PyMOL commands that place a pseudoatom at each C-alpha (Angstrom):
pseudoatom trace, name=CA, resn=MET, resi=1, chain=A, elem=C, hetatm=0, pos=[0.000, 0.000, 0.000]
pseudoatom trace, name=CA, resn=SER, resi=2, chain=A, elem=C, hetatm=0, pos=[1.458, 3.353, -0.937]
pseudoatom trace, name=CA, resn=TYR, resi=3, chain=A, elem=C, hetatm=0, pos=[0.753, 6.465, 1.049]
pseudoatom trace, name=CA, resn=GLU, resi=4, chain=A, elem=C, hetatm=0, pos=[0.293, 9.893, -0.366]
pseudoatom trace, name=CA, resn=GLU, resi=5, chain=A, elem=C, hetatm=0, pos=[2.178, 12.749, 1.223]
pseudoatom trace, name=CA, resn=THR, resi=6, chain=A, elem=C, hetatm=0, pos=[0.791, 13.133, 4.730]
pseudoatom trace, name=CA, resn=THR, resi=7, chain=A, elem=C, hetatm=0, pos=[1.118, 16.376, 6.590]
pseudoatom trace, name=CA, resn=ILE, resi=8, chain=A, elem=C, hetatm=0, pos=[0.281, 17.116, 10.181]
pseudoatom trace, name=CA, resn=PRO, resi=9, chain=A, elem=C, hetatm=0, pos=[-0.423, 20.752, 11.136]
pseudoatom trace, name=CA, resn=GLN, resi=10, chain=A, elem=C, hetatm=0, pos=[2.548, 22.497, 12.707]
pseudoatom trace, name=CA, resn=SER, resi=11, chain=A, elem=C, hetatm=0, pos=[0.522, 23.205, 15.848]
pseudoatom trace, name=CA, resn=ASP, resi=12, chain=A, elem=C, hetatm=0, pos=[0.294, 19.437, 16.349]
pseudoatom trace, name=CA, resn=SER, resi=13, chain=A, elem=C, hetatm=0, pos=[3.282, 17.172, 16.504]
pseudoatom trace, name=CA, resn=PRO, resi=14, chain=A, elem=C, hetatm=0, pos=[2.991, 13.594, 15.306]
pseudoatom trace, name=CA, resn=ALA, resi=15, chain=A, elem=C, hetatm=0, pos=[2.564, 11.100, 18.118]
pseudoatom trace, name=CA, resn=GLY, resi=16, chain=A, elem=C, hetatm=0, pos=[4.861, 8.763, 16.288]
pseudoatom trace, name=CA, resn=ARG, resi=17, chain=A, elem=C, hetatm=0, pos=[6.518, 7.884, 13.055]
pseudoatom trace, name=CA, resn=CYS, resi=18, chain=A, elem=C, hetatm=0, pos=[6.765, 4.362, 11.681]
pseudoatom trace, name=CA, resn=GLU, resi=19, chain=A, elem=C, hetatm=0, pos=[10.364, 3.225, 11.892]
pseudoatom trace, name=CA, resn=TYR, resi=20, chain=A, elem=C, hetatm=0, pos=[9.858, 0.917, 8.919]
pseudoatom trace, name=CA, resn=CYS, resi=21, chain=A, elem=C, hetatm=0, pos=[8.362, 3.317, 6.355]
pseudoatom trace, name=CA, resn=GLY, resi=22, chain=A, elem=C, hetatm=0, pos=[8.635, 6.763, 8.005]
pseudoatom trace, name=CA, resn=HIS, resi=23, chain=A, elem=C, hetatm=0, pos=[4.893, 7.559, 7.797]
pseudoatom trace, name=CA, resn=PRO, resi=24, chain=A, elem=C, hetatm=0, pos=[3.741, 9.978, 10.570]
pseudoatom trace, name=CA, resn=PHE, resi=25, chain=A, elem=C, hetatm=0, pos=[0.684, 9.229, 12.713]
pseudoatom trace, name=CA, resn=PRO, resi=26, chain=A, elem=C, hetatm=0, pos=[-1.364, 11.596, 14.874]
pseudoatom trace, name=CA, resn=THR, resi=27, chain=A, elem=C, hetatm=0, pos=[-1.889, 9.054, 17.667]
pseudoatom trace, name=CA, resn=THR, resi=28, chain=A, elem=C, hetatm=0, pos=[0.115, 6.168, 19.019]
pseudoatom trace, name=CA, resn=GLY, resi=29, chain=A, elem=C, hetatm=0, pos=[-2.921, 3.911, 18.589]
pseudoatom trace, name=CA, resn=ARG, resi=30, chain=A, elem=C, hetatm=0, pos=[-2.950, 4.570, 14.849]
pseudoatom trace, name=CA, resn=LEU, resi=31, chain=A, elem=C, hetatm=0, pos=[0.788, 3.893, 14.703]
pseudoatom trace, name=CA, resn=VAL, resi=32, chain=A, elem=C, hetatm=0, pos=[0.346, 0.554, 16.483]
pseudoatom trace, name=CA, resn=LEU, resi=33, chain=A, elem=C, hetatm=0, pos=[-2.467, -0.450, 14.117]
pseudoatom trace, name=CA, resn=HIS, resi=34, chain=A, elem=C, hetatm=0, pos=[-0.401, 0.578, 11.086]
pseudoatom trace, name=CA, resn=LYS, resi=35, chain=A, elem=C, hetatm=0, pos=[2.562, -1.515, 12.197]
pseudoatom trace, name=CA, resn=GLY, resi=36, chain=A, elem=C, hetatm=0, pos=[0.362, -4.549, 12.799]
pseudoatom trace, name=CA, resn=LEU, resi=37, chain=A, elem=C, hetatm=0, pos=[-1.385, -4.282, 9.444]
pseudoatom trace, name=CA, resn=GLU, resi=38, chain=A, elem=C, hetatm=0, pos=[1.453, -3.129, 7.193]
pseudoatom trace, name=CA, resn=HIS, resi=39, chain=A, elem=C, hetatm=0, pos=[4.574, -4.585, 8.844]
pseudoatom trace, name=CA, resn=PRO, resi=40, chain=A, elem=C, hetatm=0, pos=[3.448, -7.723, 10.733]
pseudoatom trace, name=CA, resn=GLN, resi=41, chain=A, elem=C, hetatm=0, pos=[6.650, -9.661, 9.993]
pseudoatom trace, name=CA, resn=GLN, resi=42, chain=A, elem=C, hetatm=0, pos=[8.835, -7.121, 11.795]
pseudoatom trace, name=CA, resn=LEU, resi=43, chain=A, elem=C, hetatm=0, pos=[6.878, -6.952, 15.074]
pseudoatom trace, name=CA, resn=ASP, resi=44, chain=A, elem=C, hetatm=0, pos=[8.292, -8.301, 18.298]
pseudoatom trace, name=CA, resn=ASP, resi=45, chain=A, elem=C, hetatm=0, pos=[6.079, -9.947, 20.933]
pseudoatom trace, name=CA, resn=ASP, resi=46, chain=A, elem=C, hetatm=0, pos=[5.293, -6.705, 22.806]
pseudoatom trace, name=CA, resn=GLU, resi=47, chain=A, elem=C, hetatm=0, pos=[4.362, -4.856, 19.622]
pseudoatom trace, name=CA, resn=GLU, resi=48, chain=A, elem=C, hetatm=0, pos=[2.222, -7.784, 18.507]
pseudoatom trace, name=CA, resn=GLU, resi=49, chain=A, elem=C, hetatm=0, pos=[0.354, -7.779, 21.827]
pseudoatom trace, name=CA, resn=ALA, resi=50, chain=A, elem=C, hetatm=0, pos=[-0.123, -3.983, 21.586]
pseudoatom trace, name=CA, resn=PHE, resi=51, chain=A, elem=C, hetatm=0, pos=[-1.540, -4.470, 18.078]
pseudoatom trace, name=CA, resn=ARG, resi=52, chain=A, elem=C, hetatm=0, pos=[-3.992, -7.127, 19.250]
pseudoatom trace, name=CA, resn=SER, resi=53, chain=A, elem=C, hetatm=0, pos=[-5.135, -4.888, 22.092]
pseudoatom trace, name=CA, resn=ALA, resi=54, chain=A, elem=C, hetatm=0, pos=[-5.508, -1.824, 19.835]
pseudoatom trace, name=CA, resn=ARG, resi=55, chain=A, elem=C, hetatm=0, pos=[-7.412, -3.857, 17.270]
pseudoatom trace, name=CA, resn=ALA, resi=56, chain=A, elem=C, hetatm=0, pos=[-9.788, -5.232, 19.918]
pseudoatom trace, name=CA, resn=ASP, resi=57, chain=A, elem=C, hetatm=0, pos=[-10.385, -1.698, 21.213]
pseudoatom trace, name=CA, resn=GLU, resi=58, chain=A, elem=C, hetatm=0, pos=[-11.120, -0.457, 17.708]
pseudoatom trace, name=CA, resn=GLU, resi=59, chain=A, elem=C, hetatm=0, pos=[-13.507, -3.350, 17.065]
pseudoatom trace, name=CA, resn=ASP, resi=60, chain=A, elem=C, hetatm=0, pos=[-15.355, -2.460, 20.290]
pseudoatom trace, name=CA, resn=GLU, resi=61, chain=A, elem=C, hetatm=0, pos=[-15.617, 1.168, 19.181]
pseudoatom trace, name=CA, resn=LEU, resi=62, chain=A, elem=C, hetatm=0, pos=[-16.935, 0.107, 15.772]
pseudoatom trace, name=CA, resn=ARG, resi=63, chain=A, elem=C, hetatm=0, pos=[-19.500, -2.208, 17.367]
pseudoatom trace, name=CA, resn=THR, resi=64, chain=A, elem=C, hetatm=0, pos=[-20.699, 0.656, 19.570]
pseudoatom trace, name=CA, resn=LEU, resi=65, chain=A, elem=C, hetatm=0, pos=[-20.928, 2.988, 16.573]
pseudoatom trace, name=CA, resn=ARG, resi=66, chain=A, elem=C, hetatm=0, pos=[-22.928, 0.430, 14.597]
pseudoatom trace, name=CA, resn=LEU, resi=67, chain=A, elem=C, hetatm=0, pos=[-25.355, -0.073, 17.488]
pseudoatom trace, name=CA, resn=LYS, resi=68, chain=A, elem=C, hetatm=0, pos=[-25.836, 3.673, 17.870]
pseudoatom trace, name=CA, resn=ALA, resi=69, chain=A, elem=C, hetatm=0, pos=[-26.433, 4.060, 14.127]
pseudoatom trace, name=CA, resn=LEU, resi=70, chain=A, elem=C, hetatm=0, pos=[-28.937, 1.204, 14.167]
pseudoatom trace, name=CA, resn=GLY, resi=71, chain=A, elem=C, hetatm=0, pos=[-30.724, 2.763, 17.137]
pseudoatom trace, name=CA, resn=ALA, resi=72, chain=A, elem=C, hetatm=0, pos=[-30.900, 6.125, 15.368]
pseudoatom trace, name=CA, resn=LEU, resi=73, chain=A, elem=C, hetatm=0, pos=[-32.342, 4.482, 12.241]
pseudoatom trace, name=CA, resn=VAL, resi=74, chain=A, elem=C, hetatm=0, pos=[-34.943, 2.599, 14.261]
pseudoatom trace, name=CA, resn=LEU, resi=75, chain=A, elem=C, hetatm=0, pos=[-35.970, 5.792, 16.078]
pseudoatom trace, name=CA, resn=LEU, resi=76, chain=A, elem=C, hetatm=0, pos=[-36.153, 7.685, 12.803]
pseudoatom trace, name=CA, resn=TYR, resi=77, chain=A, elem=C, hetatm=0, pos=[-38.225, 4.946, 11.175]
pseudoatom trace, name=CA, resn=PHE, resi=78, chain=A, elem=C, hetatm=0, pos=[-40.716, 4.770, 14.033]
pseudoatom trace, name=CA, resn=GLY, resi=79, chain=A, elem=C, hetatm=0, pos=[-40.809, 8.560, 14.290]
pseudoatom trace, name=CA, resn=PHE, resi=80, chain=A, elem=C, hetatm=0, pos=[-41.834, 8.826, 10.646]
pseudoatom trace, name=CA, resn=LEU, resi=81, chain=A, elem=C, hetatm=0, pos=[-44.276, 5.963, 11.127]
pseudoatom trace, name=CA, resn=MET, resi=82, chain=A, elem=C, hetatm=0, pos=[-45.938, 7.801, 14.023]
pseudoatom trace, name=CA, resn=LEU, resi=83, chain=A, elem=C, hetatm=0, pos=[-46.050, 11.051, 12.061]
pseudoatom trace, name=CA, resn=TYR, resi=84, chain=A, elem=C, hetatm=0, pos=[-47.677, 9.209, 9.162]
pseudoatom trace, name=CA, resn=ALA, resi=85, chain=A, elem=C, hetatm=0, pos=[-50.190, 7.565, 11.508]
pseudoatom trace, name=CA, resn=ILE, resi=86, chain=A, elem=C, hetatm=0, pos=[-51.109, 10.922, 13.086]
pseudoatom trace, name=CA, resn=PHE, resi=87, chain=A, elem=C, hetatm=0, pos=[-51.300, 13.122, 9.979]
pseudoatom trace, name=CA, resn=ALA, resi=88, chain=A, elem=C, hetatm=0, pos=[-52.388, 10.710, 7.245]
for i in range(1, 88): cmd.bond("trace and resi %d" % i, "trace and resi %d" % (i + 1))
show_as sticks, trace
zoom trace
């Protein structure tokens, strides 16, 4: 995977830079995920465990986001259904 030129605003400093490809990342979590996905052969045991933990955390966040989106869609659907039942 090739990366386009990435810039981070001067007011912010990158949380880390990949030692394998030099790509900057705004958070250490993103750096850990990048290393695990793009450079899995070069990881030591600690880095591999950090990747697994970061990936599990991200999967939990995605699951929460999906549930919230589903809840919003259900509320919207039933809201429109009620409006239709009242005004139609």
